[in-house]
Each structure stands twice: as structure tokens, then as C-alpha cells.
ChimeraX commands (.cxc) that place a marker at each C-alpha (Angstrom):
marker #1 position -59.59,79.42,-7.96 radius 0.5
marker #1 position -61.79,79.00,-4.94 radius 0.5
marker #1 position -63.06,81.87,-2.84 radius 0.5
marker #1 position -60.71,80.82,-0.05 radius 0.5
marker #1 position -57.73,80.88,-2.41 radius 0.5
marker #1 position -58.80,84.29,-3.72 radius 0.5
marker #1 position -58.99,85.73,-0.21 radius 0.5
marker #1 position -55.66,84.18,0.73 radius 0.5
marker #1 position -54.10,85.83,-2.33 radius 0.5
marker #1 position -55.62,89.20,-1.34 radius 0.5
marker #1 position -54.04,88.86,2.10 radius 0.5
marker #1 position -50.65,87.98,0.59 radius 0.5
marker #1 position -50.85,91.07,-1.63 radius 0.5
marker #1 position -51.84,93.27,1.32 radius 0.5
marker #1 position -48.84,92.07,3.34 radius 0.5
marker #1 position -46.45,92.55,0.40 radius 0.5
marker #1 position -47.01,96.30,0.71 radius 0.5
marker #1 position -45.07,96.36,3.97 radius 0.5
marker #1 position -41.28,96.22,4.05 radius 0.5
marker #1 position -40.75,95.00,7.59 radius 0.5
marker #1 position -42.51,93.11,10.32 radius 0.5
marker #1 position -43.11,96.12,12.54 radius 0.5
marker #1 position -45.35,97.50,9.78 radius 0.5
marker #1 position -47.02,94.10,9.39 radius 0.5
marker #1 position -47.68,93.90,13.13 radius 0.5
marker #1 position -49.22,97.37,12.95 radius 0.5
marker #1 position -51.40,96.14,10.09 radius 0.5
marker #1 position -52.51,93.16,12.19 radius 0.5
marker #1 position -53.46,95.61,14.93 radius 0.5
marker #1 position -55.37,97.73,12.43 radius 0.5
marker #1 position -57.37,94.83,10.96 radius 0.5
marker #1 position -58.20,93.52,14.42 radius 0.5
marker #1 position -60.82,96.27,14.49 radius 0.5
marker #1 position -62.72,94.29,11.81 radius 0.5
marker #1 position -63.02,91.18,13.98 radius 0.5
marker #1 position -66.58,89.86,14.24 radius 0.5
marker #1 position -66.72,89.98,18.04 radius 0.5
marker #1 position -68.02,86.99,19.94 radius 0.5
marker #1 position -71.08,87.47,22.13 radius 0.5
marker #1 position -70.19,87.81,25.81 radius 0.5
marker #1 position -72.07,84.59,26.60 radius 0.5
marker #1 position -69.36,82.71,24.65 radius 0.5
marker #1 position -66.44,84.32,26.49 radius 0.5
marker #1 position -66.19,81.32,28.80 radius 0.5
marker #1 position -63.67,78.54,29.30 radius 0.5
marker #1 position -65.75,76.31,27.04 radius 0.5
marker #1 position -64.90,78.51,24.04 radius 0.5
marker #1 position -61.33,79.41,24.91 radius 0.5
marker #1 position -58.58,78.10,22.64 radius 0.5
marker #1 position -56.26,75.82,24.56 radius 0.5
marker #1 position -52.58,76.29,23.74 radius 0.5
marker #1 position -52.66,80.04,23.21 radius 0.5
marker #1 position -50.44,82.30,25.29 radius 0.5
marker #1 position -53.19,84.91,25.36 radius 0.5
marker #1 position -56.89,84.32,25.83 radius 0.5
marker #1 position -58.73,83.64,22.58 radius 0.5
marker #1 position -62.38,82.70,22.39 radius 0.5
marker #1 position -63.88,81.30,19.19 radius 0.5
marker #1 position -67.46,80.34,18.48 radius 0.5
marker #1 position -68.94,78.86,15.34 radius 0.5
marker #1 position -72.53,78.86,14.17 radius 0.5
marker #1 position -73.98,76.97,11.24 radius 0.5
marker #1 position -76.36,78.79,8.93 radius 0.5
marker #1 position -77.51,77.96,5.40 radius 0.5
marker #1 position -74.83,75.28,5.01 radius 0.5
marker #1 position -71.97,77.56,6.07 radius 0.5
marker #1 position -69.91,77.98,9.21 radius 0.5
marker #1 position -69.79,81.49,10.65 radius 0.5
marker #1 position -67.10,82.31,13.20 radius 0.5
marker #1 position -66.92,85.01,15.85 radius 0.5
marker #1 position -64.02,85.54,18.21 radius 0.5
marker #1 position -62.20,87.79,20.61 radius 0.5
marker #1 position -58.83,87.95,22.30 radius 0.5
marker #1 position -57.24,89.86,25.14 radius 0.5
marker #1 position -54.12,90.43,23.00 radius 0.5
marker #1 position -54.23,92.85,20.08 radius 0.5
marker #1 position -51.82,90.97,17.75 radius 0.5
marker #1 position -53.68,87.73,18.40 radius 0.5
marker #1 position -56.90,89.55,17.60 radius 0.5
marker #1 position -55.41,90.48,14.22 radius 0.5
marker #1 position -54.36,86.89,13.57 radius 0.5
marker #1 position -57.81,85.48,14.33 radius 0.5
marker #1 position -59.29,88.24,12.16 radius 0.5
marker #1 position -57.25,86.91,9.22 radius 0.5
marker #1 position -58.37,83.34,9.89 radius 0.5
marker #1 position -62.02,84.35,10.12 radius 0.5
marker #1 position -61.71,86.40,6.94 radius 0.5
marker #1 position -60.52,83.28,5.11 radius 0.5
marker #1 position -62.67,80.59,6.76 radius 0.5
marker #1 position -65.94,82.19,7.87 radius 0.5
marker #1 position -69.04,81.78,5.73 radius 0.5
marker #1 position -67.63,78.69,4.02 radius 0.5
marker #1 position -68.95,75.16,3.91 radius 0.5
marker #1 position -67.48,72.71,6.40 radius 0.5
marker #1 position -65.76,70.88,3.52 radius 0.5
marker #1 position -64.12,74.08,2.25 radius 0.5
marker #1 position -62.82,74.80,5.76 radius 0.5
marker #1 position -61.54,71.27,6.30 radius 0.5
marker #1 position -59.81,71.24,2.90 radius 0.5
marker #1 position -58.26,74.73,3.24 radius 0.5
marker #1 position -54.46,74.53,3.44 radius 0.5
marker #1 position -54.08,78.15,4.58 radius 0.5
marker #1 position -50.88,78.59,2.61 radius 0.5
marker #1 position -51.11,82.35,3.03 radius 0.5
marker #1 position -49.75,81.96,6.58 radius 0.5
marker #1 position -46.35,80.89,5.29 radius 0.5
marker #1 position -46.47,83.14,2.23 radius 0.5
marker #1 position -46.76,86.25,4.39 radius 0.5
marker #1 position -44.15,84.91,6.83 radius 0.5
marker #1 position -46.54,84.95,9.75 radius 0.5
marker #1 position -45.53,81.67,11.39 radius 0.5
marker #1 position -41.80,82.44,11.22 radius 0.5
marker #1 position -42.29,85.91,12.70 radius 0.5
marker #1 position -44.26,84.81,15.74 radius 0.5
marker #1 position -42.81,83.73,19.04 radius 0.5
marker #1 position -42.95,79.93,19.53 radius 0.5
marker #1 position -45.85,80.28,21.96 radius 0.5
marker #1 position -47.80,82.51,19.55 radius 0.5
marker #1 position -47.06,80.11,16.67 radius 0.5
marker #1 position -48.46,77.28,18.79 radius 0.5
marker #1 position -51.50,79.44,19.47 radius 0.5
marker #1 position -51.96,80.02,15.74 radius 0.5
marker #1 position -51.99,76.26,15.16 radius 0.5
marker #1 position -54.44,75.80,18.04 radius 0.5
marker #1 position -56.80,78.41,16.55 radius 0.5
marker #1 position -56.70,76.70,13.15 radius 0.5
marker #1 position -57.24,73.29,14.72 radius 0.5
marker #1 position -60.27,74.50,16.70 radius 0.5
marker #1 position -61.82,76.20,13.68 radius 0.5
marker #1 position -61.39,73.03,11.62 radius 0.5
marker #1 position -62.83,70.93,14.47 radius 0.5
marker #1 position -65.96,73.07,14.41 radius 0.5
marker #1 position -66.20,72.45,10.65 radius 0.5
marker #1 position -65.72,68.68,11.13 radius 0.5
marker #1 position -68.46,68.64,13.77 radius 0.5
marker #1 position -70.89,70.55,11.55 radius 0.5
marker #1 position -70.07,68.32,8.59 radius 0.5
marker #1 position -70.77,65.23,10.68 radius 0.5
marker #1 position -74.00,66.70,12.01 radius 0.5
marker #1 position -75.37,68.15,8.77 radius 0.5
marker #1 position -74.03,65.87,6.05 radius 0.5
marker #1 position -71.79,66.03,3.01 radius 0.5
marker #1 position -70.82,69.72,2.93 radius 0.5
marker link #1:1,2 radius 0.2
marker link #1:2,3 radius 0.2
marker link #1:3,4 radius 0.2
marker link #1:4,5 radius 0.2
marker link #1:5,6 radius 0.2
marker link #1:6,7 radius 0.2
marker link #1:7,8 radius 0.2
marker link #1:8,9 radius 0.2
marker link #1:9,10 radius 0.2
marker link #1:10,11 radius 0.2
marker link #1:11,12 radius 0.2
marker link #1:12,13 radius 0.2
marker link #1:13,14 radius 0.2
marker link #1:14,15 radius 0.2
marker link #1:15,16 radius 0.2
marker link #1:16,17 radius 0.2
marker link #1:17,18 radius 0.2
marker link #1:18,19 radius 0.2
marker link #1:19,20 radius 0.2
marker link #1:20,21 radius 0.2
marker link #1:21,22 radius 0.2
marker link #1:22,23 radius 0.2
marker link #1:23,24 radius 0.2
marker link #1:24,25 radius 0.2
marker link #1:25,26 radius 0.2
marker link #1:26,27 radius 0.2
marker link #1:27,28 radius 0.2
marker link #1:28,29 radius 0.2
marker link #1:29,30 radius 0.2
marker link #1:30,31 radius 0.2
marker link #1:31,32 radius 0.2
marker link #1:32,33 radius 0.2
marker link #1:33,34 radius 0.2
marker link #1:34,35 radius 0.2
marker link #1:35,36 radius 0.2
marker link #1:36,37 radius 0.2
marker link #1:37,38 radius 0.2
marker link #1:38,39 radius 0.2
marker link #1:39,40 radius 0.2
marker link #1:40,41 radius 0.2
marker link #1:41,42 radius 0.2
marker link #1:42,43 radius 0.2
marker link #1:43,44 radius 0.2
marker link #1:44,45 radius 0.2
marker link #1:45,46 radius 0.2
marker link #1:46,47 radius 0.2
marker link #1:47,48 radius 0.2
marker link #1:48,49 radius 0.2
marker link #1:49,50 radius 0.2
marker link #1:50,51 radius 0.2
marker link #1:51,52 radius 0.2
marker link #1:52,53 radius 0.2
marker link #1:53,54 radius 0.2
marker link #1:54,55 radius 0.2
marker link #1:55,56 radius 0.2
marker link #1:56,57 radius 0.2
marker link #1:57,58 radius 0.2
marker link #1:58,59 radius 0.2
marker link #1:59,60 radius 0.2
marker link #1:60,61 radius 0.2
marker link #1:61,62 radius 0.2
marker link #1:62,63 radius 0.2
marker link #1:63,64 radius 0.2
marker link #1:64,65 radius 0.2
marker link #1:65,66 radius 0.2
marker link #1:66,67 radius 0.2
marker link #1:67,68 radius 0.2
marker link #1:68,69 radius 0.2
marker link #1:69,70 radius 0.2
marker link #1:70,71 radius 0.2
marker link #1:71,72 radius 0.2
marker link #1:72,73 radius 0.2
marker link #1:73,74 radius 0.2
marker link #1:74,75 radius 0.2
marker link #1:75,76 radius 0.2
marker link #1:76,77 radius 0.2
marker link #1:77,78 radius 0.2
marker link #1:78,79 radius 0.2
marker link #1:79,80 radius 0.2
marker link #1:80,81 radius 0.2
marker link #1:81,82 radius 0.2
marker link #1:82,83 radius 0.2
marker link #1:83,84 radius 0.2
marker link #1:84,85 radius 0.2
marker link #1:85,86 radius 0.2
marker link #1:86,87 radius 0.2
marker link #1:87,88 radius 0.2
marker link #1:88,89 radius 0.2
marker link #1:89,90 radius 0.2
marker link #1:90,91 radius 0.2
marker link #1:91,92 radius 0.2
marker link #1:92,93 radius 0.2
marker link #1:93,94 radius 0.2
marker link #1:94,95 radius 0.2
marker link #1:95,96 radius 0.2
marker link #1:96,97 radius 0.2
marker link #1:97,98 radius 0.2
marker link #1:98,99 radius 0.2
marker link #1:99,100 radius 0.2
marker link #1:100,101 radius 0.2
marker link #1:101,102 radius 0.2
marker link #1:102,103 radius 0.2
marker link #1:103,104 radius 0.2
marker link #1:104,105 radius 0.2
marker link #1:105,106 radius 0.2
marker link #1:106,107 radius 0.2
marker link #1:107,108 radius 0.2
marker link #1:108,109 radius 0.2
marker link #1:109,110 radius 0.2
marker link #1:110,111 radius 0.2
marker link #1:111,112 radius 0.2
marker link #1:112,113 radius 0.2
marker link #1:113,114 radius 0.2
marker link #1:114,115 radius 0.2
marker link #1:115,116 radius 0.2
marker link #1:116,117 radius 0.2
marker link #1:117,118 radius 0.2
marker link #1:118,119 radius 0.2
marker link #1:119,120 radius 0.2
marker link #1:120,121 radius 0.2
marker link #1:121,122 radius 0.2
marker link #1:122,123 radius 0.2
marker link #1:123,124 radius 0.2
marker link #1:124,125 radius 0.2
marker link #1:125,126 radius 0.2
marker link #1:126,127 radius 0.2
marker link #1:127,128 radius 0.2
marker link #1:128,129 radius 0.2
marker link #1:129,130 radius 0.2
marker link #1:130,131 radius 0.2
marker link #1:131,132 radius 0.2
marker link #1:132,133 radius 0.2
marker link #1:133,134 radius 0.2
marker link #1:134,135 radius 0.2
marker link #1:135,136 radius 0.2
marker link #1:136,137 radius 0.2
marker link #1:137,138 radius 0.2
marker link #1:138,139 radius 0.2
marker link #1:139,140 radius 0.2
marker link #1:140,141 radius 0.2
marker link #1:141,142 radius 0.2
marker link #1:142,143 radius 0.2
view
């Protein structure tokens, strides 16, 4: 198993503890406190995720062959969602990020328990994070 798969499995197991989605939403709110917060200089329109109902800013840096994400959102549930994505994708090689299928999203029932606009925002966040990885892969080579 890859590190990404291991982390996805951990997340699935964490969400299995909760019986209903109100508890899962509360958990998303709780983990949002662990979000690696984006520097204020990146909280501009250039870094905002298009297609999200709420404001979400994501930045990616490249260090030692790995992509490191920071983010913020003006909505607490969205903050929890981006926290999960960063937990899975940050500090991975561009190739690992590009190849990640993020199956945990469906396994925990996240997509089906979001409003259509939030589900679109989730897809937009994933797309942007993968685009950063594609750009770094193109710029820095094979990984």
C-alpha cells in the first residue's frame, strides 16, 4: 500500500466511528483546526478556487521533490474538507498526487452528503490541487 492509500484508509476508519452525518460534520469542523493555514499574501483572487460556493484559497509550494499545500476557507465545513484533502495529498510527489484516486471520498459518503454546490466545490478543490501537481511535474521532471 502507498502512503496515500494508508492515509485514506485511516480517514475511512475515523469516519466509521460516527453513526450519522451530523456527527461527521462536527468531526469535519473539529479537524479544520488542523488545516495548514495559507499565508495572507496568498488570500487573493489568484489563489481562490473557482466553482466553490464559499471562498477557498489553496497554495502549493514545491520542496525536496514534494508538493506542500496550504489553504483557508471562509466556511468551516469547507475548511474541514480541504483539511482532509491536504492530509492525503500534501508532502507527496507530483506523480503520487496526479495518480491518487481519492476513493476515500466515496467510501466515507462525503460526496453524497454534500449539497450539489459543495460537491462541485470539492471537485474544484481536487482539480486545482492536481493542476498544481501537474505544473510542478512539468517544471521539475519525472516525479
